[in-house]
Residue, then its C-alpha position, 0 to 999 in steps of 0.5 A: m807248932q802248937l799256939a799254946s806254946f805262947g802260954p796263958v795269953s792265948q786261948f787257942h789250942g790248936t795248930w798254926a794251920f788250923f788257926a790261919k784257916l779260921f783267920v782267913e775264914g773270919k772265924g777267929a776271935f774278933g771275926l775278919w781282921s779287916d772288919h776289926v781293923l778298918p774302922w779304926w784305921q778310918h779314924k787314924d788321923e783323928a786327935h783322940i786316936l793313936f794307931l799303933k802297928y806291932e811292926d812299928l813297935k818292933k822296929d823302933l820301940c823308943s820312937n813309938v814310946r815317945r808317940i805314945s807319951e806325946f799322945l798321952e801328954k805326959l813327959f817322956q824321958k830316955k834313960 
């Protein structure tokens, strides 16, 4: 499967295997995943940081939209 199948969102035009190799080696767009995420994770409980995970959004979008609206101090109304 080519990553280009994601359309214009992805600038990578190689195979999953090659992408995975680059990712594991820290040669992706943001370097090592842990180097990119860990600094934010260390601040996840601070009042001005909202740390979201893709998996949580997929599991329960409505609750996470509510979390986002509370974080932004905006009214959330489920329609």
